[in-house]
N, C-alpha and C positions, 0 to 999 in steps of 0.2 A: 339477762343478769340484773340490769337496772330495775326492771319491773319486779323481779324476785326480791331485791333488797327493799324496795318500797313496801311491797306486800308483807314482808317479814316484820318490818318496823311497825306497820299499821296493825297487824294482828297481835303482835307482842304488846304494844301499848294498850290496845283495846282489851286484851285479856287481863292485863294487870289492873286496869281501871274497873272492869266489871267484877272480877273476883274479889277485889278489896272492898268495893261498894257493897256487894252482897254479903261479905263477911261482916260489914258494919251492921247489917240487919240480923245476921245469923247468930253472932256471939251474944248480944243482949237477949235475944229470944231464948237461947239455951240457958243463959244465966237466970232468966226468970221462969225456967222450966216450961217453956212453950214448945210444943212439938213442931219441928221443921220437917216437912214431908219430902221436899226436893231442894237440892242446891245445884243449879246449872249454870255453866258457862255457855253462852249462846242459847238459842231457842231450839227445842227438840220437837218441833211440829211433826207429828206422825211417827218419827223415829229419831234416835240419838246415835251419835258416833261412838259413844262410850257411856256406860252406866254401871254403877256398883252400889249396892245397898249396904250401908254400915249402920247397925242399930236401927233406928226408926227413920233414918234419912237416906234418900237415894241421891248419890252424887253422880253427875254426868256432864258430858259435853255434847251440845246440840250441833246441828249442821248449818243453822242459819245465824251468821255472825252479826246480828243486829242488836245484841244486848245479852242479858242474862237475868236470872231471877232466883229467889228463894220462895218456895210455897209453904206458907205458915198455916197450920191448922186453925180453922175458925176465923179466917180473915177473908173479906171480899177483896180479891186482887184481880190481876190481869187475866188469870185463868178462867174467871167467871164461873168457877165451880161452886154453885150455891147449894148443891145437894147436902153437903155437910152441915149447912146452916138450918136444915129442917128439924133436926133433933134438938134435944136439950143441951145447953152449953156444958162442955166438959172442962174439968180443971186445967187440962193441958192446952186448951184452945186460947187463941189470941183474944177472942171476945170476952173471955172470962177473967182476963187480967185487969188489975187496976189501971185507971186512965194514965197515970204517970209512967207505968211500965210500958204501956202500948206506945206512948209518946217517945220514950227513949228508943224503943225498937225501930220506930219509923224514922227517927232522926239519925239513927246509926249510920246509914249509908252515906248521906251527904256530909256528916261529920268526918267520916273516914276520908272522903274525897278532899275536903279542905285540909285536913291534917297531912295527907299524902303530898299535896301540892307544896305546903310549907316545908315539909321534910326534904322534898326534892330541891327546893330553892336554897335551903340551908346546905345540903350536900353539894350542890353545884358551886355555891359560894366558896365552900371549903376546898373543893378539888380543883376548880378552874379559876377562882378569883374573878376580878372584873377587868375587862379590857375596854379602854375608852380613850377618847381624845378630849382634852380640855376645850370647852366650847370657845374660850377666848383665843385659843390657838388655831381655830378654824378660820383662818384669814380670808380664804377664797370662797367661803360659804358652801352652800349645798347645790346639788344638781337637780333641777326640776325637769321631769320628763313627761309631764302631763299638761295638756292645754287648759284643762279645767283649773288646775292649780295656778297657772299663769294668769288666767282671767280673773281669779280671785285676788290677785295682787302680789303673789309670791314669785320671785324670779330666781333663775340660776345666779349664784354669787351672793345671794342673801344669807345672812347668818341668823338662825332662830334664837331669839333672846328669851322668850317665855311662851308657854302654852296655857291658856286659861288662867293667867296670873302666876303660874308656877315657873320660876326661873330655871333655865337650863344651864347647869354648870358643867355637866359631863355629856358629851355627844356619843350616844350609842344608837344602834339600829332602831331601838324602840321609839326614839324621838321622831323619826320619819313616819312611823306607823301612827303615833299619837296625834300628829298634826291632822290626820284625816278624820279624827273623831273629836277634834277641838272646836270651840266656837270663836275664841279670840286668840290671835297670834300677834306677837310683837317681834318684828324683824329688825336687823341692823343692816342698812344698805349704805355703803360708802361713809360709814361713821354716823349716820343719822338713824335714829330709832323711829320706826313706822308702825302704827297700830292698825291691824287688819281684822275686820269682823267677817268671818266666813259665812256664805249664804246658807240658809236652812237646808237646801237640797244639795249641798256640796258633796257629801259622801255618796249620794245617789248618782250624781253625775260622774264621779270618779269611777264608780262601779260600772257605769255604762261604757266608759272608755276602756276600762279593764286592762290597764297596763300593769305588769307585775310590780314595778316600783314607780310610784308617782313622784316620789322624792327620795334621793339617796345621796351618798357622798360623791363628790366629783372624782373621777378616776382617769388615769392616763390611757392613751390609745396603745394597747399592747397586742402583739400578734399571738394569738392562741392556737391558730391552725389555719388551714386553707379550705375554701369551698371548692367544689368541683368546677373545673374550667377556669380557675383563678389565673389572671394574667400575671400575678405577682409571685407565683409559687417559687420561681427560680430567682426572684429579686430580693425577697425578704426571708427572714428566718423566724421560727417560733421564738418568743420571748423578746423580740425587738420592741423597743419602747420609742415611740415617735416624740421628738422634741422640736422638730421644725418641718413645715410643709410649704412648698412653693415660696421659700424665702422668709416665711413668717414663723417666729418662735411660737410654739404651743406648749401647753402644760397638760391640758385635759382633753378628754374625748369630745366633750361638747364644743370645744374650740375647733377641733379637727373637722367635725362634721360640716361646719360652716364653710371652711376652705375647700373641702372635697366637693361639696355641692356647687360651689362657684367654678370648679374646674372639672365638671363632669365631662367624660369623653376625651380628656387630655392626658398627656404624659407630663409629670411634674417632678421636680427634685425634692428630696426630703433628707432629713438627718435623723438617724435612729441611734439609740444607745444599744450597742451590741458587745457583749463580753466586757462590760464596764467602760467602753470607749465610744465616742461619737463617731459614727460611720455614715458618710454620704451615700445615698442610693437614688436611683431613678425609678419611679413607680408609675403604673398605669391606673388611671381612675376610669371606671366604666361609665356608661351613659346614665346610670342611676346615682352617680356620685359615691360609689362604693369601691372598696379595694379587693373585694372577694376574699376577705379573711374572716376568721372567727375571733371574736374578742377574747383576749386572755386576761388574766388577773395576776397581780403581784401580791406577795406575802406582806404582812405588816412590816417585817424586817426590811424588805426591799423598798417598800414605800417610804420608810424612814430614811434609808440609805440614799435614796434619790431626792430627798428633801420635800416630799409631798406632805407627809403628816408625821407628827410625833405622838406615838401611842404610849399610854401609861397602863401597866398591868399592876393591879393592886391585889396582893395575896392576903389571906386571912387565916389566923389560927382557928382551931375548932370552936372555941368559945366565942371568938369574935364573929364567926360565921353565923351564929344563931340569931342575934338581933338584925344583922344585915339581911339574912335570908328571909326572916319574918317580914321585914319592911318591903322586900321585893314581892313577896307573896301578897301582902296587903295592897301594894300598888297595882298588881295584876288584877286583883279582885275588884278594886275600884274602877280600873280601866274597862274591865269586862262589863261591869254594871252600867258604865256610860255608853258602851256599845249597844247593850240591850235597850237602854232608854231610847236611843236613836232608832233601833230596829222597830220598836213598838210605836214610833211616831211616823205615820205614813208620809208626812210632809218632807221628811229627810230623804226618802227613797232608799234608806239603808236596807230595807227588807229585800231588795233585789240581790243583795250579796249573801243572803242566807243560803247555805249549802248543806248537802246531805253527806252520805258516806263517801261519795266520790271526791267531794271537796276536802274532807278530812284526809283521805288517802293521798291526795295530791299535795298536802302540806308537807309530807315526809320527803326528804331528799333521796336521790337515786344513789347516793354513796352513804356508807354507814359512818355515822358520827354519834358517839354516845352523848356528847354534850348537846347536840341538836335534838337527839331522841328524847333525852330527859327534859329538855326545855319544852318541847311540844307536849309531852305527856303531862307535865305540870299544868300547862294552861288548859289542856283537855280535861284534867281532873277538876279544875276550877269551874269550867263550863258545865261539866256533868253535875257538879254539886249545885250550882246556881239554877240550872234548868230543872233539876229534880225538886227544887224548893218552890217552883212556881205553883200557885194555888189551883192546880188543875186536877180534878178527880182522875185517878189512875196513876198520878205521880205521887211521890212521897209528900210533896207540899199539899196536895189535896187531902190526904189522910191526916196530916198534921192540922190542917184547917178545921176539919170536923172534930178532931180530938180537943183542940183548944176551945171550940164551941161547947163541947161536952163539959170541959173543966170549968168554964165560966158560968154556963147556964145550969149545970147539974143534970141536964137531960141528954140522953144518948140517942143519936139518930137511929131510926129503925133500920133493920137489915134490908128491908125492901127499898128504902130511900138510898142506902149505900150502894145497892145493886144498880139502881137507875143512875145514880151519880157516876158510878164506875163506867157504865156504858156510855154516858155522855162524854166523860173524860177520854175514853178509848177512841171515840169517834173524832174528838178534837186532836188527839195525838196522831191518828192515822192521817188526818187532814194536813197537819204540820209536816209529817214525814213525806207525804205526797208532794207538798209545796216545795220543801227543801230539796228533795231528790229530783223533782221536776225541774227546778232551777239548774241543777247539775246537767240534766239531759238537754235542756234548752241551750245552755252555754256550749255543750259539746257539739250540738247540731249546727249552731250558727258560727261556731269557731271562735267563741270568746272565752 
């Protein structure tokens, strides 16, 4: 069932992004009376799952969910169908249209991607608002779970003051992610501000260690369930929250792990909060310093009730949501641009984190949440838009580059040149796909 939920979200998100992107090309093509021969969701290599011709256009669904396409008459595209280019240009063909019309048609897909992302962020702002912790209220700081981060100088208990000069007023999950792509971090440790310059290959080393969360909020030790053969199955209950271990008061999971490791293979006393009351228990610590339990989580309300954090939820009216949502979209776009900059710099090692379709699939949770679904879809829409703008032949950005050259120089590249450029771009894209999906396969094999 969990796999089915992840797959459903993956395919739904992909379908929305592909259909709207291709509509971005389709609509201006139709407005400029350019013939569109095919409009496909997914690729229909050899055969299609569904197809129906309406007017001059065949609409269909292919069997290979790696993208989609519109086939526009008189255009050198990924189909590499050059036979139609042998005859004289026809009025309904792409190549017969004025340069400015062809430019609008080619920019239509990425324009829709960016508009979609901003609309999603506006909608999410209106429906869900913002949930955050005031950074000044984060008295006990963050939890560092990665040795690379610790070696860089950031420790558990530090409070992040600023990232690359941008002050952090509201602590949200994005702050933890943004640290990984920052160059300069200012932290507050015991009331003292410390400036840290992260090493160039910081992100690459983080990827090598490959822990799900390198930095996160400090959380309490909560019993979520029991592992097979757990010695504490009859001693503890789910939702127990530990507040003392072996006579030492604890508040967070990271404090508990230190005490448990010191008492590996021993029986110790503990105090847990159970049914809103402190309850003493005697527990077994196995030889590995573990309790044989699955880590549980508390809701924001319970975390507030127990005095861990004070959450603020800010709601917005419809018109208030528009500028806030636009600002969120802009920040995501800038953040992704920063990530790409690091990926294209071999010294950072960020390229090791590039993933293919398996990586995208694994981003989606195994439980259905519309808020998470739309959040992922928005960032994927930005990624799709940015990637398509790269000046690589076979991508929208490659076509735009040639059209801009034509507008500036007044000379149109020959059809033969465009064919060869398209082939080079196609080879580059295949190489990138093989690299990205090869990364996924490698990580699956080595268990990272």
